[in-house]
C-alpha positions in Angstrom: 0.0 0.0 0.0 1.3 3.4 -0.9 1.9 5.8 2.0 1.1 9.5 1.6 2.3 12.0 4.2 0.5 15.3 4.3 1.2 18.3 6.6 -1.6 20.7 7.4 0.0 24.2 7.7 -0.8 26.7 10.3 -1.6 29.6 8.1 -5.1 28.5 6.9 -6.1 27.7 10.5 -4.8 31.1 11.7 -6.8 32.9 9.0 -10.0 31.0 9.9 -9.5 31.9 13.6 -9.0 35.6 13.0 -11.9 35.8 10.6 -14.1 34.0 13.0 -12.9 36.2 15.9 -13.7 39.5 14.2 -17.0 38.5 12.5 -19.9 40.0 14.3 -22.8 39.4 11.9 -25.0 36.6 12.9 -25.2 33.5 10.6 -21.9 34.2 9.0 -20.3 30.9 7.8 -16.8 30.4 6.6 -16.3 28.4 3.5 -12.7 27.5 2.6 -11.9 26.9 -1.0 -10.4 23.7 -2.0 -6.6 24.0 -2.2 -4.0 21.7 -3.4 -3.6 19.9 -0.1 -7.3 19.2 0.2 -7.5 17.8 -3.3 -4.4 15.6 -2.7 -5.9 14.3 0.5 -9.3 13.3 -1.1 -7.5 11.7 -4.1 -5.4 9.5 -1.8 -8.4 8.3 0.2 -10.3 7.4 -2.9 -7.4 5.4 -4.2 -7.3 3.4 -1.0 -3.8 4.7 0.0 -2.6 5.0 3.5 -2.7 8.7 4.6 -0.7 10.1 7.5 -1.6 13.6 8.6 0.9 15.8 10.5 -1.0 18.4 12.5 0.7 21.8 13.4 2.2 22.3 16.8 -0.6 23.4 19.1 1.8 25.7 21.0 2.3 27.7 17.8 -1.3 28.3 17.1 -3.5 31.1 18.2 -5.3 30.1 21.4 -8.9 29.6 20.2 -10.4 29.7 23.7 -8.8 33.1 24.3 -10.0 34.4 20.9 -13.5 33.3 21.8 -13.2 35.2 25.0 -12.0 38.3 23.1 -14.9 38.0 20.7 -17.3 37.7 23.7 -16.0 40.8 25.4 -16.1 42.7 22.1 -19.7 41.8 21.6 -20.7 42.6 25.2 -19.2 46.1 24.9 -20.9 46.7 21.6 -24.3 45.6 23.1 -24.3 46.9 26.7 -21.8 49.7 27.2 -23.5 52.9 28.5 -22.5 54.8 25.3 -22.2 53.5 21.8 -18.7 52.6 20.8 -17.5 52.1 17.2 -15.7 49.0 16.0 -12.7 51.3 15.1 -12.5 52.7 18.6 -12.6 49.3 20.2 -10.0 47.8 17.9 -7.7 50.8 18.4 -8.0 50.4 22.2 -7.2 46.7 21.9 -4.0 47.6 19.9 -3.0 50.1 22.5 -3.5 47.6 25.3 -1.5 44.9 23.6 1.5 47.3 23.3 1.3 49.0 26.7 1.2 45.7 28.5 4.5 44.7 27.0 6.7 47.3 28.7 6.5 51.0 29.6 8.2 52.1 26.3 6.2 50.2 23.7 3.2 52.2 22.4 0.8 52.9 19.5 1.5 56.0 17.6 -1.5 57.9 16.2 -0.9 60.7 13.7 -0.3 63.4 16.3 2.2 61.2 18.1 4.5 61.4 15.1 4.9 65.2 15.6 5.7 64.8 19.2 8.3 62.1 18.5 10.1 64.5 16.1 9.9 67.4 18.5 11.6 65.4 21.3 14.7 65.0 19.1 14.8 68.4 17.5 15.4 70.3 20.7 12.3 72.6 20.8 8.8 71.8 22.1 6.1 73.1 24.4 5.5 71.8 27.9 7.1 71.4 31.3 10.6 70.0 30.4 10.6 66.6 32.0 11.3 63.1 30.8 8.7 60.7 32.1 7.8 57.0 32.2 5.1 54.8 33.7 5.4 53.0 37.0 2.6 51.1 38.8 0.0 53.2 36.9 1.5 56.5 37.8 3.8 58.9 35.9 7.4 58.7 37.1 9.9 61.5 36.5 13.0 60.1 34.9 14.7 63.5 34.9 13.9 67.2 34.7 15.7 68.8 31.8 18.1 71.6 32.7 16.8 75.2 32.6 13.2 74.2 32.0 10.1 75.2 34.0 10.0 71.8 35.8 13.6 72.0 37.0 13.2 75.6 38.1 10.0 74.7 40.0 11.8 72.0 42.0 10.7 68.7 40.2 13.2 66.0 40.9 14.2 62.7 39.3 12.3 59.8 40.9 9.2 62.0 41.7 5.9 60.1 41.2 3.2 62.2 39.7 -0.3 61.2 41.0 -2.4 64.1 39.8 -2.3 66.7 37.0 -4.3 69.6 38.3 -7.4 67.9 39.6 -7.2 64.8 37.4 -5.8 61.6 38.9 -3.1 60.0 36.8 -4.0 56.4 37.8 -5.6 54.7 34.8 -4.2 57.1 32.2 -1.9 56.0 29.5 1.5 57.7 29.2 0.4 59.5 26.0 -2.7 60.9 27.7 -0.7 62.2 30.7 1.8 63.8 28.3 -1.0 65.5 26.4 -2.2 67.0 29.7 1.3 68.2 30.6 1.6 70.0 27.3 -0.3 73.3 26.8 -0.1 77.0 26.0 3.0 78.8 27.1 2.6 80.7 30.4 -0.3 78.5 31.5 0.1 76.9 35.0 -0.2 73.2 35.7 -0.3 71.9 39.3 1.6 68.6 39.8 0.7 66.5 42.8 3.7 64.2 43.5 4.9 61.6 45.9 8.6 61.9 46.8 10.8 59.5 48.7 11.5 60.9 52.2 8.3 63.0 52.3 5.4 62.0 54.6 2.6 63.1 52.2 1.9 64.4 48.7 3.5 67.6 47.5 1.9 70.2 45.1 4.2 72.0 42.7 3.0 74.7 40.3 4.8 74.6 37.0 4.4 77.4 34.4 4.5 75.9 30.9 6.9 77.4 28.4 8.4 76.7 25.0 11.2 74.2 25.8 14.4 74.9 24.0 16.9 72.4 25.1 20.6 73.3 24.9 22.2 69.9 24.6 25.8 70.8 25.6 27.1 73.4 28.1 30.7 74.0 29.1 32.9 76.1 31.3 36.2 76.0 33.2 36.0 74.8 36.7 39.5 75.8 37.7 42.6 76.6 35.6 43.3 73.5 33.5 40.1 71.6 34.4 37.1 71.7 32.1 33.4 70.9 32.7 31.0 69.7 30.0 27.3 69.2 30.8 25.2 67.1 28.4 21.6 67.6 29.2 20.1 65.4 26.5 21.4 63.6 23.4 20.1 65.3 20.3 21.0 64.8 16.6 24.0 67.2 16.8 25.2 66.5 20.3 28.3 64.8 19.1 29.4 67.8 17.1 28.5 70.2 20.0 30.6 68.1 22.4 33.7 68.4 20.2 33.1 72.1 19.8 32.8 72.5 23.5 36.2 70.8 24.1 37.8 72.9 21.5 36.4 76.1 23.1 37.7 75.1 26.5 41.2 74.5 25.1 41.1 77.8 23.2 40.2 79.5 26.5 43.0 77.8 28.4 45.5 78.3 25.6 46.6 74.6 25.9 45.2 71.1 26.4 43.2 70.4 29.5 44.6 68.7 32.6 41.3 67.0 33.2 37.6 66.9 32.2 34.3 66.3 34.0 31.5 65.0 31.8 28.2 65.6 33.7 25.4 63.2 32.6 23.3 63.6 35.8 19.6 63.8 35.0 20.3 63.2 31.3 17.3 61.1 30.1 19.0 59.9 27.0 17.9 60.7 23.4 19.5 59.8 20.1 21.7 56.7 20.2 24.0 57.9 17.4 24.8 61.1 19.3 26.0 59.1 22.3 28.1 56.9 20.0 29.7 60.0 18.4 30.5 61.5 21.8 32.1 58.3 23.0 34.0 58.0 19.7 35.5 61.5 20.3 37.4 60.3 23.4 38.0 56.7 22.5 40.8 55.3 20.4 39.2 52.3 18.6 37.1 49.6 20.2 33.5 48.6 20.6 31.1 51.3 22.0 27.8 49.5 22.3 25.9 46.6 20.7 22.3 45.5 20.6 20.7 42.1 20.6 17.2 41.2 19.6 15.1 38.4 18.0 15.3 39.8 14.4 18.5 40.3 12.4 17.9 44.1 11.9 17.9 44.6 15.7 21.5 43.2 16.1 23.8 46.1 15.7 27.4 47.0 16.7 28.9 50.5 17.0 32.6 51.0 17.2 35.0 53.9 17.7 37.4 55.0 15.0 41.1 55.7 15.5 42.0 58.8 17.4 41.2 60.2 20.8 40.9 64.0 20.5 41.9 64.5 24.1 44.9 62.1 23.8 44.3 60.3 27.1 43.5 63.4 29.3 41.9 62.1 32.5 38.0 62.1 32.5 35.5 61.7 35.3 31.9 61.0 34.3 29.1 62.0 36.7 25.9 59.9 36.7 22.8 59.5 39.0 19.4 57.9 39.0 18.2 60.4 36.3 20.9 59.2 33.9 19.2 56.9 31.4 19.4 55.3 28.0 22.0 57.0 25.7 23.8 58.6 28.7 24.2 55.1 30.2 25.6 53.9 26.9 28.3 56.7 27.0 29.1 56.1 30.7 29.3 52.3 30.2 31.5 52.5 27.2 34.0 54.8 28.8 33.9 52.7 32.0 34.6 49.4 30.2 37.5 50.9 28.2 38.9 52.3 31.4 38.9 55.7 29.7 37.0 57.5 32.5 36.2 57.1 36.2 32.4 56.9 36.7 31.3 58.7 39.8 28.0 59.4 41.5 25.1 57.1 42.1 23.6 54.1 40.1 21.9 55.1 36.9 18.3 54.6 35.8 18.7 51.3 33.9 16.8 51.9 30.6 18.7 49.6 28.3 16.2 48.7 25.6 15.9 49.8 22.0 12.6 51.0 20.6 11.9 50.8 16.8 9.2 52.8 15.1 7.3 50.4 12.7 4.9 52.2 10.2 1.5 50.6 9.7 0.3 53.0 7.1 0.9 56.6 6.1 -0.4 58.0 9.4 -0.1 55.3 12.0 2.8 53.3 13.5 3.8 51.3 16.5 6.9 52.0 18.7 8.0 48.7 20.0 11.0 47.4 22.0 13.0 45.3 19.7 16.4 44.9 21.4 18.6 45.4 24.5 21.7 47.5 24.8 25.0 45.9 26.0 28.2 47.6 27.0 31.5 46.6 25.3 32.1 44.0 28.1 28.7 42.5 27.5 26.9 44.0 30.5 23.2 44.5 30.1 22.0 48.0 31.1 18.3 47.1 31.4 16.9 47.4 34.9 20.4 47.3 36.4 21.9 50.5 35.1 25.5 51.6 35.4 27.2 51.3 38.8 29.7 54.0 39.5 33.4 53.2 40.1 33.2 55.6 43.1 29.8 56.1 44.8 29.3 59.7 45.8 25.9 60.7 47.0 24.6 64.3 46.9 25.4 66.3 50.0 25.4 69.8 51.3 28.8 71.3 52.1 29.1 73.4 55.2 32.3 75.2 56.1 33.1 74.4 59.8 35.6 77.1 60.4 35.5 80.1 58.1 37.8 82.3 60.2 41.2 83.1 58.5 44.2 81.5 60.2 47.1 83.6 61.5 50.1 83.0 59.2 53.7 83.9 58.8 52.7 86.7 56.4 50.8 88.4 59.3 53.9 88.7 61.5 55.4 92.2 61.7 58.8 92.3 59.9 58.4 88.9 58.4 60.9 87.8 55.7 59.3 88.6 52.4 58.6 85.6 50.2 59.7 85.5 46.5 56.1 85.0 45.2 54.4 87.1 47.8 51.8 89.5 46.4 52.3 88.4 42.8 48.7 87.2 42.3 46.5 90.1 41.3 43.1 90.7 42.7 41.4 90.2 39.3 43.0 86.7 38.9 41.9 85.7 42.4 38.3 86.8 41.7 38.3 84.9 38.4 39.6 81.7 40.0 37.0 82.1 42.8 34.2 82.5 40.3 35.3 79.4 38.4 35.4 77.2 41.5 32.1 78.4 42.9 30.1 75.9 40.9 32.2 73.0 42.3 31.9 74.5 45.8 28.1 74.3 45.6 28.0 70.8 44.2 29.5 68.1 46.4 29.6 65.4 43.6 31.2 67.8 41.2 33.7 68.9 43.8 34.6 65.3 44.4 35.2 64.8 40.7 37.4 67.8 40.5 39.5 66.7 43.5 39.9 63.2 41.9 41.2 64.8 38.7 43.7 66.9 40.7 44.9 63.8 42.4 45.4 62.0 39.1 47.3 65.1 37.8 49.6 65.1 40.8 50.4 61.4 40.6 50.8 61.4 36.8 52.4 64.8 35.9 53.4 63.5 32.5 49.8 63.6 31.4 50.1 67.3 30.9 49.3 69.3 27.8 50.9 68.8 24.4 52.4 72.3 24.7 54.1 71.4 28.0 55.3 68.1 26.5 56.9 69.9 23.6 58.7 72.3 25.9 60.1 69.5 27.9 
C-alpha cells in the first residue's frame, strides 16, 4: 500500500480563527476553497492509499479559547456599554492595550504622536521640560531637563506624579498624561507628587513654556580643568561636544589637565549622538551593541582611530536620572577604562525602541532589542554602577575664620612670590570654582582629577610636553 504524508500548515487555521474572531454578523459561515492539499488528501483516500496527517504544533497556534473570550468581550461592549462605541475605537483600544502591557516604552502612535516624536529629538517643544515613564499606573519623573520650568520649580528625578491639576493619573496611558502636561506657554499646571522621604503628597505649580533644550554646556572649573554638561542627546550633540572641548582648550591656551562630563539627570535621546560622543574620546574599540530576535535589531557601534583628548583624565558623573543614551556613554568609557564613573547608580533603561509604520499616518513604537556595554553588560533594569559612589550632600564650612600665618607677622621675611597674584586673577579663580563648591559630587570629581594630575604629571598638555 502506498503511503502518503500530508502536513496541514498553520496559516489557513490562523486565517480562519482571525476571521471568526472579528466576524460580528449573525449567521456568517466560513467556506474554505479547496486547495492543493485538500485535493491531494481526497484523491489519496479514494485510491485506498494510507494517509498520514501531521498536525501543526498546538503551541504555535492562536489560542482559540482566548480568541472566543475576546470576541465575547467585544460583543458585550458593543451591546451593553452605556455609550455607543464604534468598532474602530474598540480595535484601536485593543491595539494600545497589547503594546502598553509589553513594557512602559512600547506604544501605539497615532498621527499626532509622530509630531511629538520628532519634537523630542529636534530640541524645541512646548510643555514642562521633564522626561517621564510609567510605574505602577503613575507617571514617574526620569529626569527634569536643565533650565526648564519643571527643573526651576523643583521637580526631581524619581518623583511620582499622582495628579495633574485635579485629574488623577491612575488609569491614564502615558500618552494621555503627556498631552495634559503640554499646553499653551505661560499657563500653569499643578503637579501633585509623591517623593521619597516625604510623609505626604507635594503640590508643585509649573508654568508651561516653549522648551528649548541646549544639549551641551561647558565652562572652566579651575585653571586647567574643564566641565561639559550634556543635558540630552540630540542629533547634533556629538558635534557640539567636540566644539565645547575645542572652546575650553582655546580659552585655556593649551590642552586640558582633566575633564568632567556631567550626565546627571540626562534622560538619553538619540543613540547615534551618544556613539559620536564616545568616539571622540576613545581610540578604537566597541562602544555598544544591541541584541534582539530579528536580524535588523542586532547592531554594533565602534569607535574610529584617534582620541581627540589624547588620554586626558576624565570623570563621568551619573545619577538615578541618567538613562538610555547617557548610560551607553558612561558604560563605554567605563569598560574601556577611559574614564572614572562617579555618582550614584543610573536609571537602567537599556532597551531599543523601533518605530514600525503601519500605514501613512499610524505606527507602533516597540521594544526590539537590548543594549549591551562593550564588556557584555546589560543595562536594562540594572543601570551603570559608578566606580566611586558619591551621594549628593550639602557642604558646610566648619571654620571660616582666617588663620594667623607667617605673612601676618610684623617684619616677616618677604617671600619671593608674595603679592604676585593680582586681585582680578583671584576673583576669576573664585568664580570658576564656585560651581564646584556648591556641588559636592562635582567637587569630588574635580578633587579626583587633581589627584590624578599630581600622581601622573606627564599627562600634561601637548604644549608642555613639547617644551620638555
